[in-house]
N, CA and C of each residue as an Amber inpcrd file, in Angstrom:
protein
   507
  18.2590000  12.1180000 -15.2830000  16.9790000  11.8650000 -14.6440000
  16.9960000  10.5090000 -13.9440000  17.5860000   9.5180000 -14.5800000
  17.6340000   8.1760000 -13.9830000  18.4670000   8.1770000 -12.7110000
  19.5290000   9.0000000 -12.6860000  20.3780000   9.0250000 -11.5010000
  19.6010000   9.5420000 -10.3000000  18.7640000  10.5760000 -10.4980000
  17.9580000  11.1130000  -9.4100000  16.9820000  10.0790000  -8.8890000
  16.3800000   9.3200000  -9.7970000  15.4480000   8.2730000  -9.3930000
  16.1410000   7.2030000  -8.5770000  17.3820000   6.8400000  -8.9880000
  18.1300000   5.8370000  -8.2460000  18.4500000   6.3170000  -6.8410000
  18.8330000   7.5950000  -6.7200000  19.1710000   8.1090000  -5.4000000
  17.9290000   8.2060000  -4.5280000  16.7700000   8.5290000  -5.1480000
  15.5330000   8.5650000  -4.3740000  15.1850000   7.1700000  -3.8810000
  15.3290000   6.1690000  -4.7620000  15.0450000   4.8030000  -4.3580000
  15.9890000   4.3670000  -3.2450000  17.2520000   4.7470000  -3.3500000
  18.2180000   4.3960000  -2.3240000  17.8550000   5.0710000  -1.0000000
  17.4300000   6.3540000  -1.0900000  17.0400000   7.0670000   0.1230000
  15.8020000   6.4290000   0.7420000  14.8240000   6.0530000  -0.0870000
  13.6290000   5.4070000   0.4370000  13.9800000   4.0580000   1.0570000
  14.8290000   3.3120000   0.3940000  15.2540000   2.0160000   0.9310000
  15.9820000   2.1900000   2.2520000  16.8260000   3.2270000   2.3390000
  17.5530000   3.4850000   3.5700000  16.6040000   3.8950000   4.6860000
  15.5960000   4.7210000   4.3740000  14.6530000   5.1400000   5.4160000
  13.8150000   3.9480000   5.8780000  13.4330000   3.0570000   4.9670000
  12.7090000   1.8540000   5.3680000  13.5730000   0.9990000   6.2920000
  14.8560000   0.9140000   5.9510000  15.7740000   0.1250000   6.7540000
  15.9140000   0.7410000   8.1480000  16.0260000   2.0780000   8.2300000
  16.1260000   2.7370000   9.5220000  14.8710000   2.5410000  10.3440000
  13.7010000   2.6210000   9.6860000  12.4510000   2.3920000  10.4020000
  12.3960000   0.9790000  10.9450000  12.8450000   0.0400000  10.1460000
  12.8080000  -1.3600000  10.5680000  13.7190000  -1.5720000  11.7740000
  14.8720000  -0.8640000  11.8120000  15.7910000  -1.0170000  12.9260000
  15.2760000  -0.3210000  14.1880000  14.6430000   0.8450000  14.0300000
  14.2420000   1.6230000  15.1890000  12.8830000   1.1980000  15.7480000
  12.0510000   0.6390000  14.9330000  10.6990000   0.2950000  15.3830000
  10.3970000  -1.1600000  15.0400000  10.2680000  -2.0050000  16.0480000
  10.0140000  -3.4260000  15.7680000   8.5860000  -3.6630000  15.2920000
   8.4390000  -4.6340000  14.4250000   7.1110000  -5.0410000  13.9650000
   6.5760000  -6.0490000  14.9700000   5.4250000  -5.7240000  15.5420000
   4.8180000  -6.6360000  16.5100000   4.1530000  -7.8240000  15.8220000
   3.4750000  -7.5370000  14.7170000   2.7860000  -8.5940000  13.9740000
   2.7020000  -8.1720000  12.5170000   2.8270000  -9.1420000  11.6300000
   2.8100000  -8.8800000  10.1890000   1.9110000  -9.9140000   9.5220000
   0.8390000  -9.4350000   8.8810000  -0.0750000 -10.3200000   8.1600000
   0.0230000  -9.9940000   6.6760000   0.1090000 -11.0080000   5.8440000
   0.0690000 -10.8230000   4.3940000  -1.0180000 -11.7360000   3.8470000
  -1.9420000 -11.1260000   3.1100000  -3.0490000 -11.8730000   2.5170000
  -2.9610000 -11.7200000   1.0100000  -2.8140000 -12.8340000   0.3250000
  -2.6510000 -12.8180000  -1.1330000  -3.8110000 -13.5310000  -1.7990000
  -3.9460000 -13.2410000  -3.0830000  -4.9320000 -13.9650000  -3.8930000
  -4.5150000 -15.4270000  -3.9900000  -5.4650000 -16.2870000  -4.1440000
  -5.1830000 -17.7040000  -4.3000000  -4.9130000 -17.9870000  -5.7800000
  -3.6600000 -17.9010000  -6.1690000  -3.2670000 -18.1500000  -7.5630000
  -2.5510000 -19.4870000  -7.6280000  -3.0580000 -20.3640000  -8.4540000
  -2.4810000 -21.7030000  -8.5250000  -1.4340000 -21.8380000  -9.6260000
  -1.1470000 -20.7520000 -10.3280000  -0.2150000 -20.8270000 -11.4410000
   0.6930000 -19.5910000 -11.4030000   1.9910000 -19.8180000 -11.5970000
   2.9470000 -18.7120000 -11.5790000   2.8920000 -17.9560000 -12.9160000
   3.3990000 -16.7290000 -12.9550000   3.3900000 -15.9770000 -14.2170000
   4.1170000 -16.7040000 -15.3550000   5.2270000 -17.3530000 -15.0460000
   5.9720000 -18.0860000 -16.0860000   5.1380000 -19.2580000 -16.6160000
   4.4940000 -19.9830000 -15.7250000   3.6330000 -21.0900000 -16.1400000
   2.4400000 -20.5740000 -16.9430000   1.9520000 -19.4180000 -16.5700000
   0.8230000 -18.7980000 -17.2590000   1.1940000 -18.4660000 -18.7060000
   2.3700000 -17.9090000 -18.9070000   2.8430000 -17.5830000 -20.2630000
   3.0540000 -18.8570000 -21.0650000   3.6540000 -19.8650000 -20.4600000
   3.8550000 -21.1420000 -21.1570000   2.5200000 -21.7670000 -21.5590000
   1.5250000 -21.6760000 -20.6840000   0.2070000 -22.2020000 -20.9980000
  -0.3900000 -21.4900000 -22.2120000  -0.3110000 -20.1610000 -22.2230000
  -0.8860000 -19.4080000 -23.3380000  -0.1320000 -19.6860000 -24.6460000
   1.1830000 -19.7490000 -24.5850000   1.9720000 -20.0250000 -25.7960000
   1.6510000 -21.4160000 -26.3330000   1.5420000 -22.4140000 -25.4460000
   1.2240000 -23.7630000 -25.9190000  -0.1950000 -23.8110000 -26.5070000
  -1.1320000 -23.1030000 -25.9020000  -2.4890000 -23.0240000 -26.4390000
  -2.4880000 -22.3720000 -27.8190000  -1.7500000 -21.2790000 -27.9370000
  -1.6840000 -20.5650000 -29.2160000  -1.0380000 -21.4320000 -30.2970000
   0.0660000 -22.0970000 -29.9760000   0.7380000 -22.9410000 -30.9660000
  -0.1480000 -24.1020000 -31.4030000  -0.8170000 -24.7180000 -30.4500000
  -1.7050000 -25.8420000 -30.7700000  -2.8560000 -25.3810000 -31.6660000
  -3.4990000 -24.2670000 -31.2910000  -4.6170000 -23.7420000 -32.0900000
  -4.1690000 -23.3370000 -33.4840000  -3.0180000 -22.6740000 -33.5560000
  -2.5150000 -22.2450000 -34.8650000  -2.1110000 -23.4340000 -35.7360000
  -1.5670000 -24.4910000 -35.1300000  -1.1910000 -25.6750000 -35.8990000
  -2.4340000 -26.3260000 -36.5180000  -3.4850000 -26.4620000 -35.7290000
  -4.7270000 -27.0400000 -36.2560000  -5.3260000 -26.1350000 -37.3300000
  -5.3520000 -24.8190000 -37.0620000  -5.9200000 -23.8750000 -38.0340000
  -5.1200000 -23.8920000 -39.3370000  -3.7950000 -24.0000000 -39.2430000
  -2.9740000 -24.0250000 -40.4510000  -3.2050000 -25.3010000 -41.2500000
  -3.3670000 -26.4440000 -40.5530000  -3.6540000 -27.6930000 -41.2690000
  -4.9970000 -27.6000000 -41.9960000  -5.9900000 -27.0300000 -41.3280000
  -7.2950000 -26.8610000 -41.9750000  -7.2160000 -25.8640000 -43.1310000
  -6.3710000 -24.8610000 -42.9980000  -6.1610000 -23.8890000 -44.0740000
  -5.5820000 -24.5960000 -45.3070000  -4.6580000 -25.5280000 -45.0700000
  -4.0210000 -26.2460000 -46.1850000  -5.0070000 -27.1480000 -46.9300000
  -6.0440000 -27.6380000 -46.2610000  -7.0190000 -28.4930000 -46.9410000
  -8.2070000 -27.6930000 -47.4770000  -8.1280000 -26.3720000 -47.3880000
  -9.1330000 -25.5310000 -48.0180000 -10.1010000 -24.8240000 -47.0900000
 -10.0460000 -25.0560000 -45.7910000 -10.9410000 -24.3790000 -44.8400000
 -10.2480000 -23.1090000 -44.3450000 -10.1330000 -22.1240000 -45.2240000
  -9.3570000 -20.9270000 -44.9230000 -10.0090000 -20.0220000 -43.8680000
 -11.3190000 -20.1270000 -43.6700000 -11.9820000 -19.2730000 -42.6810000
 -11.6320000 -19.6370000 -41.2360000 -11.0880000 -20.8140000 -41.0330000
 -10.7170000 -21.2240000 -39.6780000  -9.5820000 -20.3550000 -39.1460000
  -8.6620000 -19.9520000 -39.9930000  -7.4960000 -19.1740000 -39.5690000
  -7.8810000 -17.8200000 -38.9620000  -8.7410000 -17.0020000 -39.6010000
  -9.1110000 -15.7350000 -38.9570000  -9.8590000 -15.9260000 -37.6350000
 -10.7180000 -16.9550000 -37.5720000 -11.4390000 -17.1940000 -36.3240000
 -10.5000000 -17.6820000 -35.2160000  -9.4670000 -18.3860000 -35.5950000
  -8.4600000 -18.7870000 -34.6130000  -7.7490000 -17.5530000 -34.0800000
  -7.4500000 -16.6120000 -34.9450000  -6.8310000 -15.3570000 -34.5100000
  -7.7300000 -14.5930000 -33.5530000  -9.0260000 -14.5420000 -33.8550000
  -9.9810000 -13.8630000 -32.9700000 -10.0550000 -14.5760000 -31.6200000
 -10.0740000 -15.9120000 -31.6690000 -10.1120000 -16.6960000 -30.4280000
  -8.8760000 -16.4270000 -29.5730000  -7.7050000 -16.4350000 -30.1980000
  -6.4740000 -16.2030000 -29.4430000  -6.4170000 -14.7850000 -28.8870000
  -6.9460000 -13.8300000 -29.6210000  -7.0030000 -12.4580000 -29.1220000
  -7.9180000 -12.3660000 -27.8990000  -9.0900000 -12.9830000 -27.9910000
 -10.0370000 -12.9500000 -26.8650000  -9.4540000 -13.6460000 -25.6310000
  -8.8470000 -14.7990000 -25.8250000  -8.2420000 -15.5230000 -24.7040000
  -7.0570000 -14.7270000 -24.1490000  -6.2790000 -14.0950000 -25.0200000
  -5.1590000 -13.2670000 -24.5800000  -5.6160000 -12.0930000 -23.7320000
  -6.7020000 -11.4460000 -24.1350000  -7.2440000 -10.3280000 -23.3480000
  -7.7260000 -10.8230000 -21.9820000  -8.4310000 -11.9500000 -21.9740000
  -8.9060000 -12.5110000 -20.7030000  -7.7310000 -12.8800000 -19.7980000
  -6.7020000 -13.4810000 -20.3510000  -5.5150000 -13.8320000 -19.5760000
  -4.8200000 -12.5750000 -19.0520000  -4.7520000 -11.5200000 -19.8540000
  -4.1120000 -10.2740000 -19.4130000  -4.8700000  -9.6510000 -18.2510000
  -6.1890000  -9.6800000 -18.3190000  -6.9970000  -9.1400000 -17.2170000
  -6.7700000  -9.9630000 -15.9530000  -6.7410000 -11.2750000 -16.0970000
  -6.4900000 -12.1440000 -14.9500000  -5.0800000 -11.8990000 -14.3810000
  -4.0900000 -11.8400000 -15.2670000  -2.7030000 -11.6880000 -14.8310000
  -2.4660000 -10.3470000 -14.1470000  -3.2250000  -9.3430000 -14.5340000
  -3.0580000  -8.0150000 -13.9490000  -3.3350000  -8.0360000 -12.4410000
  -4.2270000  -8.9090000 -12.0180000  -4.5710000  -8.9820000 -10.6010000
  -3.9910000 -10.2200000  -9.9140000  -3.1480000 -10.9590000 -10.5880000
  -2.6190000 -12.2060000 -10.0210000  -1.7200000 -11.9740000  -8.8140000
  -1.0800000 -10.8270000  -8.7300000  -0.1610000 -10.5640000  -7.6230000
  -0.7360000  -9.5710000  -6.6090000  -2.0400000  -9.3710000  -6.6250000
  -2.6710000  -8.4810000  -5.6490000  -2.4730000  -9.0450000  -4.2470000
  -2.3440000  -8.1430000  -3.2740000  -2.2180000  -8.5910000  -1.8840000
  -2.5880000  -7.4600000  -0.9380000  -2.7730000  -7.8310000   0.3100000
  -2.9290000  -6.8860000   1.4100000  -1.8930000  -7.2600000   2.4670000
  -1.2290000  -6.2510000   2.9770000  -0.2540000  -6.4890000   4.0400000
  -0.5760000  -5.5500000   5.1870000  -0.7030000  -6.1150000   6.3580000
  -1.0220000  -5.3370000   7.5480000   0.1000000  -5.5620000   8.5440000
   0.7480000  -4.4500000   8.9080000   1.8540000  -4.5320000   9.8660000
   1.5020000  -3.6910000  11.0860000   1.6840000  -4.2940000  12.2350000
   1.4200000  -3.6180000  13.4890000   2.7480000  -3.2940000  14.1610000
   2.9800000  -2.0020000  14.3600000   4.1380000  -1.5010000  15.0890000
   3.6400000  -1.0400000  16.4550000   4.5310000  -0.7530000  17.3920000
   4.0630000  -0.3060000  18.7100000   3.1750000   0.9460000  18.6640000
   3.4410000   1.8610000  17.7250000   2.6890000   3.1120000  17.7060000
   1.9540000   3.3890000  16.4020000   1.8830000   2.4150000  15.5170000
   1.1660000   2.6360000  14.2620000   0.7600000   1.3040000  13.6350000
  -0.3150000   1.3900000  12.8700000  -0.8250000   0.2530000  12.1060000
  -0.7270000   0.6610000  10.6370000   0.0090000  -0.1130000   9.8510000
   0.2240000   0.2130000   8.4410000  -0.4710000  -0.8390000   7.5890000
  -1.3220000  -0.3670000   6.6790000  -2.0390000  -1.2510000   5.7680000
  -1.6000000  -0.9260000   4.3500000  -1.0950000  -1.9330000   3.6390000
  -0.7280000  -1.7970000   2.2290000  -1.6920000  -2.6500000   1.4170000
  -2.2880000  -2.0500000   0.4140000  -3.1650000  -2.7930000  -0.4840000
  -2.6460000  -2.6060000  -1.8970000  -2.3760000  -3.7130000  -2.5840000
  -1.9140000  -3.6780000  -3.9670000  -2.9970000  -4.3170000  -4.8250000
  -3.4780000  -3.5320000  -5.7960000  -4.4770000  -4.0100000  -6.7370000
  -4.0710000  -3.5360000  -8.1250000  -3.8930000  -4.4830000  -9.0320000
  -3.4620000  -4.1850000 -10.4010000  -2.1670000  -3.3730000 -10.3900000
  -1.2410000  -3.7970000  -9.5460000   0.0830000  -3.2020000  -9.4200000
   0.0570000  -1.7590000  -8.9260000  -1.0450000  -1.3270000  -8.3200000
  -1.1450000   0.0090000  -7.7490000  -1.1790000  -0.1210000  -6.2270000
  -0.2100000   0.5210000  -5.5670000  -0.0690000   0.4330000  -4.1200000
  -0.8260000   1.5740000  -3.4480000  -1.6450000   1.2100000  -2.4700000
  -2.3160000   2.1900000  -1.6220000  -1.9110000   1.8630000  -0.1950000
  -1.4760000   2.8870000   0.5310000  -0.9890000   2.6580000   1.8830000
  -1.7310000   3.5640000   2.8610000  -2.1220000   2.9940000   3.9940000
  -2.8080000   3.7230000   5.0510000  -2.0200000   3.5320000   6.3410000
  -2.0480000   4.5500000   7.1780000  -1.3700000   4.4610000   8.4640000
  -2.2870000   5.0250000   9.5400000  -2.4650000   4.2500000  10.6190000
  -3.3500000   4.6380000  11.7080000  -2.6280000   4.4870000  13.0300000
  -3.1130000   5.1990000  14.0210000  -2.6910000   4.9790000  15.3890000
  -3.4610000   3.7450000  15.8740000  -2.7790000   2.6920000  16.3090000
  -3.4960000   1.4540000  16.6650000  -4.4500000   1.6140000  17.8520000
  -4.2420000   2.6250000  18.6800000  -5.1310000   2.8390000  19.8260000
  -6.4660000   3.4430000  19.4100000  -6.5390000   4.0160000  18.2130000
  -7.7480000   4.6870000  17.7620000  -8.5280000   3.8790000  16.7300000
  -8.0430000   2.7110000  16.3790000  -8.6870000   1.9190000  15.3270000
  -9.8320000   1.0930000  15.9140000 -10.9580000   1.1460000  15.2230000
 -12.1080000   0.3170000  15.5740000 -12.3070000  -0.6940000  14.4480000
 -12.5020000  -1.9520000  14.8080000 -12.6770000  -3.0230000  13.8250000
 -14.1430000  -3.3890000  13.7690000 -14.7050000  -3.3620000  12.5740000
 -16.1080000  -3.7190000  12.3830000 -16.1940000  -4.8700000  11.3900000
 -16.3840000  -6.0970000  11.8780000 -16.5620000  -7.1990000  10.9360000
 -17.8610000  -7.0010000  10.1760000 -17.9240000  -7.5340000   8.9870000
 -19.1190000  -7.3830000   8.1670000 -20.3330000  -8.0400000   8.7920000
 -21.5000000  -7.5880000   8.3710000 -22.7510000  -8.1580000   8.8850000
 -22.9180000  -9.6070000   8.4500000 -22.3980000  -9.9290000   7.2660000
 -22.4490000 -11.3000000   6.7620000 -21.0170000 -11.7580000   6.4830000
 -20.7840000 -13.0560000   6.3680000 -19.4260000 -13.5360000   6.0720000
 -18.8730000 -13.0150000   4.7410000 -19.7370000 -12.6200000   3.8190000
 -19.2740000 -12.1160000   2.5220000 -18.7250000 -10.6940000   2.6110000
 -19.1260000  -9.9510000   3.6330000 -18.6920000  -8.5610000   3.7700000
 -17.2470000  -8.4960000   4.2240000 -16.5530000  -7.4620000   3.7530000
 -15.1700000  -7.2400000   4.1660000 -15.1370000  -6.6760000   5.5850000
 -13.9630000  -6.7030000   6.1660000 -13.7570000  -6.1410000   7.4980000
 -13.5150000  -4.6430000   7.3330000 -14.1360000  -3.8410000   8.1840000
 -13.9420000  -2.3890000   8.1350000 -13.0180000  -1.9730000   9.2640000
 -12.0450000  -1.1310000   8.9140000 -11.2180000  -0.4770000   9.9260000
 -11.6170000   0.9860000   9.9240000 -11.9810000   1.5050000  11.0870000
 -12.4280000   2.8880000  11.2060000 -11.5110000   3.5930000  12.1980000
 -11.0010000   4.7500000  11.7830000 -10.1640000   5.5470000  12.6660000
 -10.2770000   7.0140000  12.2800000 -10.6970000   7.8220000  13.2300000
 -10.7870000   9.2690000  13.0460000 -11.5430000   9.6600000  11.7780000
 -12.6660000   9.0110000  11.5490000 -13.5120000   9.3510000  10.4130000
 -13.1080000   8.7060000   9.0940000 -12.0200000   7.9900000   9.0710000
 -11.5740000   7.3200000   7.8460000 -11.8950000   5.8310000   7.9560000
 -12.5070000   5.2900000   6.9060000 -12.8800000   3.8830000   6.8830000
 -12.2220000   3.2070000   5.6940000 -11.5960000   2.0620000   5.9490000
 -11.0570000   1.2670000   4.8460000 -11.5480000  -0.1670000   5.0060000
 -11.6160000  -0.8570000   3.8860000 -12.0560000  -2.2490000   3.8650000
 -10.8280000  -3.1390000   3.7020000 -10.7360000  -4.1660000   4.5160000
  -9.6370000  -5.1280000   4.4030000 -10.2160000  -6.5300000   4.3660000
  -9.3760000  -7.4910000   4.0250000  -9.7690000  -8.8920000   4.0370000
 -10.3700000  -9.4030000   2.7460000 -10.1450000  -8.6690000   1.6470000
 -10.7500000  -9.1190000   0.3930000 -10.1230000 -10.4010000  -0.1310000
  -8.8990000 -10.7190000   0.2910000  -8.2430000 -11.9410000  -0.1800000
  -8.3860000 -13.1050000   0.8050000  -9.1210000 -12.8800000   1.8690000
  -9.3660000 -13.9610000   2.8290000 -10.6100000 -14.7410000   2.4320000
 -10.5890000 -16.0170000   2.7320000 -11.7940000 -16.8320000   2.5460000
 -12.8610000 -16.3070000   3.5010000 -14.1010000 -16.4800000   3.1210000
 -15.2010000 -15.9260000   3.9180000 -15.1810000 -16.4140000   5.3670000
 -14.8910000 -17.6850000   5.5550000 -14.9150000 -18.2450000   6.9000000
 -13.7570000 -17.7510000   7.7650000 -12.7190000 -17.1460000   7.1470000
 -11.5530000 -16.6640000   7.8980000 -11.6750000 -15.1990000   8.3180000
 -12.6310000 -14.4770000   7.7800000 -12.7050000 -13.0340000   8.0380000
 -13.0010000 -12.7240000   9.5040000 -13.9670000 -13.3820000  10.0930000
 -14.2640000 -13.1000000  11.5000000 -13.1140000 -13.5540000  12.4000000
 -12.4780000 -14.6460000  12.0380000 -11.3140000 -15.1270000  12.7930000
 -10.1850000 -14.1000000  12.7290000  -9.9410000 -13.5470000  11.5390000
  -8.8910000 -12.5370000  11.3930000  -9.2490000 -11.2610000  12.1510000
 -10.5100000 -10.8390000  12.0820000 -10.9370000  -9.6260000  12.8000000
 -10.7090000  -9.7970000  14.3050000 -10.9980000 -10.9650000  14.8270000
 -10.7790000 -11.2390000  16.2530000  -9.2930000 -11.2030000  16.5830000
  -8.4810000 -11.8210000  15.7410000  -7.0290000 -11.8340000  15.9690000
  -6.4610000 -10.4220000  15.9170000  -6.8900000  -9.6310000  14.9540000
  -6.3990000  -8.2440000  14.8400000  -6.8360000  -7.4340000  16.0570000
  -8.0550000  -7.6250000  16.5050000  -8.5490000  -6.9070000  17.6890000
  -7.7010000  -7.2370000  18.9190000  -7.3120000  -8.4980000  19.0770000
  -6.4770000  -8.9290000  20.2080000  -5.1090000  -8.2580000  20.1470000
  -4.5130000  -8.2350000  18.9400000  -3.1890000  -7.6170000  18.8010000
  -3.2420000  -6.1080000  18.9990000  -4.3210000  -5.4650000  18.5510000
  -4.4450000  -4.0170000  18.7560000  -4.6100000  -3.6900000  20.2280000
  -5.2430000  -4.5640000  20.9790000  -5.4310000  -4.3260000  22.4130000
  -4.0900000  -4.3500000  23.1670000  -3.1000000  -4.9990000  22.6060000
  -1.7730000  -5.0860000  23.2400000  -0.9760000  -3.7870000  23.1000000
  -1.3840000  -2.9220000  22.1980000  -0.6170000  -1.6800000  21.9740000
  -0.9260000  -0.6230000  23.0080000
């Protein structure tokens, strides 16, 4: 079973490579979440927090305050769950690639990839009514929202830039 998966991955990689050679990318935008800490640093932070909390709880346990230890465990569990939820979305991104005959949008949220493909000549861009609203791409009755990882003040600027690049196709 693993061999079939490897050959499929190789075939997909080869087809991506062929597409890249045959069709040039006119413009490539990648929008990521603003994460100030890497996954490795995040794990080190949690481990140091856990060790520090457990050291204090163990010292208090030795002097007779035994109830501190279970509450420390509950605290570390709650913080661990919160960190896991945060880490799950730490690598979310949107990637928009414009080719001469297609517009490809990749959205990754919680490690789940969603991909859309449109004809760039048929795409209509609708910036949100307010700066907080996402940008809408509409094509042939299908609407998707983009720009969730952009700062509010950059959304209209990005919509204008995308509109200019789509006009070139």
